N, C-alpha and C positions, 0 to 999 in steps of 0.2 A: 515602575519595574515591569509592567505588563505592556509589551510592545503592541498588542492588539488594541489597546485603549488609547484614547486621545491623551496628549501630554498633561500631566498633572500640574496644578498651579505653581508648585515649587518643587525643588529637588527633594524627592522622598516624602513630600507632603501628601497626606491622604486627600481623596476627593472631598469637596465640601459636602457636609451632611452625611458622610458615609456611616459614622458611628450611629447617628439617629436612625438611619435606614436599617442598619444591622439590628439595632434594638427592636425596631418594629417588626422585622422578619422573625426575630426570636420569639416575640410575644404572640404573633398571629400564626406563625408557621408558614407564612406566605411572603414571597418577595416580588415586588412590582418594580419595573424599570421603565421610566419614561424618557426615552431618547438620550440616555447617558452615553451609550457607546457610539451611536450614530444618529444624526437627525432623521426623524421619521420612523425609527425602529423602536418598538415597545415589546415588553416581555413580562410574563408571569412565571414564577418558578416555585417549586416545592422541594424540601429536602427528602432524601431517601435514607432510612435508618437501617443499620445492620442488626444482627442478632443481639448485640450488647447494648442497643439503643444509640450507638454512635452514628453521626451523619457520615455516610460513606460516599455520597454523590448527590447531585441535584438533577432534576429533570424540569424542563421548561418548554413553554410555547412562545414562539416569536411571531409578531405580526407587524403591520405597517399602519401608520396613522390614517392612511386613506381608507382602511377597512375598519379600524377600531380605535376607541380611546382606551386608556389603561383600564378604566373601570369596566367598559363593555367587554374588553378581552378577558378580564377576570371572570365576569359573569358567564361568558361563552365557554371558556376553556377549563375553569377550575373543577367542575363536576367530573369530567372525564380525566382530567389530570390527576385528581385524587384517586380515582379508581385505578389508574395506571400505577400510581405510587404504591397502593395497597398490594397489587400483584407483584410488583418488584420486591417489596419488603417481604412478602410471603416466600418468594423464590430464594431470597437471601437467607431466610430463617431456616430453610431446609438443611439437614445435615449434609456435609460434603459428600458422604457416601451415596447420597441420592442423585448427585449431579454427575453427568456424563464426564468421564475422564479421557485420556488419550486412548486411541484405538489399540486393540490387542496387537502385539508385534511391533509397536512403535519403538520400544526400547531396543529390541534386537537390531532393527533397521538403523537407529541412531548409532549404536555401538559399531556396526559394520562400517558406517560412513566415516566415523572418527578413525577407526583402524586403517581404512583405505587411505585417508588423507595423511595420516602419519607415515604409512609405508611410502607414499608418493613423495612427500616433502622432507621426510627425515627430521633432522634437528631444527630445520626452519619452521616446522609446524609447532605452534604453541598449544600444547594439549590442554593445559589448565584453562586457557581462555576459551577454547572450543567447548570444554565441558561446562564451564559456567554459562555460556550462551545456550547450550542444549538444555540446561536446567531452567534458564529463564523462559525459553520458548514453550515449555510444557506447562508452565504455571497459568496459562490462559484458560484452563478448565474452570467453569463456574464453581465458586465456593472454595477455590484453591485446592492444593494437594498436600497430603501428609508426606513426611520424609520417605516412608516406604513406597508410596505411589510414585513419588518423584524418581526414586532409584529404579523402580520398575519401568517407568515410562522412558527413561534415558538409557537404560542398560548399564548404569554406573554402580559401582559398589556403594553401599549405604554411607560409609565414611566419606567417600569423595562427594557424594550428593550433599551431605550434611555440610561439609566445608564450603561448597559452592553456595548453598542456601544462606549460611551465616554471613558469607562475604557480601552477597547481594542485599541482605537485610542491613548490614552495616553501612553499605553505600547508598541506601535509600531506594533501591529498585524493588524490594520485596519486604513483606512483613508477615508476622503470624496473625491469624484471625483472633476473634474474641476467645476462642477455646484454647488457643495456644498450641493446637495440634496440626493445623493446616497453614501452609504458606500461600500467600496471595501476592500478585504483582501490584506495585504502586504506580500512580500516574506518572512518576518520574521516567518510567520506561518509554513514554511518548517522546522524551527528548532525543532518544537514539534515532528515531525516524525523522523527527522534525529538524535535527541538525543537518542531516544530509539533504533534506528537501529544501530548507531555507538557504543552504549554502549555494546550491545550484540555481534555484529559481527557474528551473527548466520549463515547468508547466506554464508559468506566466509568460516566459519569453516566446514559447512555441504556439500557444493557444490562438492568438490573433491571426497567425499565418494559417493554422488549421481552419479557422472560421472563414477566412477569405477563400480558401480552396473549396470548402464545402458549399459556399454561396455560388461558386462558379460551376461546379460539376454536379451539385445536388445529390451527393453521396457521402456517407460518413468517412471520417479520416481519424487516425489514431497514431500515436507514437509509443514505442515500447523499448525496453532495454532487456538485455540477457540477464536472467537470474537463475543461476545454476543451469539446469537443462530445460528451463521454461523461459517464456518471455513474461515481462510484467508491464502492464500498461501504465504510462506515466502522464499521458495527455490524450484527450479525446474530444472531438466535436461530432455530435451525431446529427444526421438529417432527420426529417420528420417521417421517413419511411419506416415501416415496422420491419425490423430484422429478426432473424430466427435465433440470434445469440445475444443475451443481455450482457453487455460489456461496460465496464466502468474503470476509472483510474484505480489501479491496484489489482485488477484482474490478472490472474496467471493463466497461461495456456501453454501446451507442449510445443517446444520450438520446432521440432522436425516437420510438423504438419501445418505450420503457419507460414505465410509469405514473409512476415517480419522476422520470424525465427530463422528462416533460411538465409536472409541477407545478413543477419547478425552472426550466424554460424560461419557463413562465408568470409566474414570480416575478421575472424579469429586468426592468430598466427597458426601456421601449419600444424605445429605440435599440439596446440590447444584444440584445434578442430579434430584432429585424429583421436585425441582422448575422448572427446565427446562421441565420436563415431563408435569407438570401442564400447562405450557404455550403452549405446543404442543397439548393440549386437543382439540383445535379447528379444528384439522385435520379431513378430511373426514374418516368415518369408513372404515377400510380395506386398506386405502392409506398407502404407505410406510411411516414409521415414526409415524404412529398412536400410541398413548401412550402405550397401553397394549402390542402391538407387539414390540414396541421399547424397552420397559422395558425387555422383554425376550431377545432381541438382545444384549442389554447392559450387561445383566447377562452372556450371552455366551462370549462376548468380554472380560469381566473380568476373566472368567474361562480359556479361551483358549489363551488369550494374543494377539489376532488378530481379525479383522472383515473384512467382505466381503460385497461389494455392487455389486449386479448382475443386471445390466441394470436398476437400480431404478432412477439414476440421468438422464441418457440419453440412449435411445435404442442403443444397440450395444457396450456399454461401461461397462467394468467390472474393479473392483479394489480390492486390498487386502491391508490392512494397519496394522501397529503395532505401539504401543506407543513408545515415547522417554521420558526417565526419567532424572531428574536432579540428582545431587549427593546425595540428600536426599530421592530419591525414588519417588518423585512426578512426575506425568505425565505432561510434559510441552509442548509437541508437538506430532505430529503424522507423520508418514512416510508411503508412499504408492507406489505401482506399479500399473499403469493403462494400460489396454490392450484392444484391440478390441475383441468382443465376438467371432468373426470368427477365431481369432488367438489363443486364449487360453480358455479352459474351466475352471470352478471353481475348479474342481479337479486338473487340471494342475497348477493353481495358488497355491493351498495348498501344492501340492507335490513337485513342481519344482521351484517355485518362492519364497515361504515363507521362506525356509532355507537361501537363499541369502539375502532376505530382513531383516530377523531377525539378521543375522550376521553383516550386514552393520549398522543397528540400534545400536547394541552394541558398534561398533567402534566409532560411532558418540557420544554416551553417554560417552565413555571414554575420548574423546577429549573435550567434553563440561564440564565434571567434572574437567579435568586438567585446562581448561581455566578459569573457575569460581574460582577455588582454587587460581590460580596465581593472579587473579584480586582482590580477597579478601585480599591476602597477601600484595598487593601493596597499599591497601586502608589505609590512615592514620587513626590511632585510636584516 
């Protein structure tokens, strides 16, 4: 049932010796793994207990057989691993009131966002779904949140927050803690993100192309999608040069001041782009991304097929980006090359980097079109 593990010997059959290994882990409080998941990979793990003594998660150290045997890994890692578990157990034992919750004003901002969405979409906006997602998003606070704090953090009435919490609990996305007073998210919430990621497989498809581009130009390259008024990184290959911004898959950055954000905004339908520009109207006059200036920038990106950000996100950081299209011609992502200003000028980016970047984007689009065509063909009608 676990797709990350090798196939089991029979349909539904447990791995050989699993019961004995579980008994040994229960008796000793330590689990050792000797290449069960993958040849050459070994691990040692310990349970982490919650305030009521229940096991809430596990923490482990993974190594390779070229560095350790299972026994030597246990001798090497267990002392510090046990110290880490003690700290984690202590943190979990602290009352929820000691843990930081959502920032002040979060509830008001969430309530305003929900009202604005309802006004914009009218009956098409499913308010109960939006409220449930808002409740789920605030449960990330360490130790969980009480009903009162959930209502405060979301700006929802207590009765509405309570119905959402009970629904999430019944569906397995949340639970009450040992005290019964706080609600905490359950690991099942990871399915929500994993389903989207595994369905597309975009990072796996694009990363080899990014790596090939980085080998040729010796600068970092990334792919991002539009996420509200931000961009979110979905794939990245970094060069060995030290950059001023620490970026990783999942990082969010403001769309107006990034090259990838600009080509993504330029790729929106006209009404969608204008709605975004209206939301940016609160920007300081003359600031990067100020609406009138940004409108001209987006027009240029549509005309030229690329956008540049010249030290607007961070001093010393330049980037150039192109759009990535699906097989219907819609802009679905953006791809960039980011450099240090001392290493390349804007002219150098346009003349020497853009041709490589555009060529790589076309190859990714070809693979993306083929992958989605195969996926459509395999979908039952």
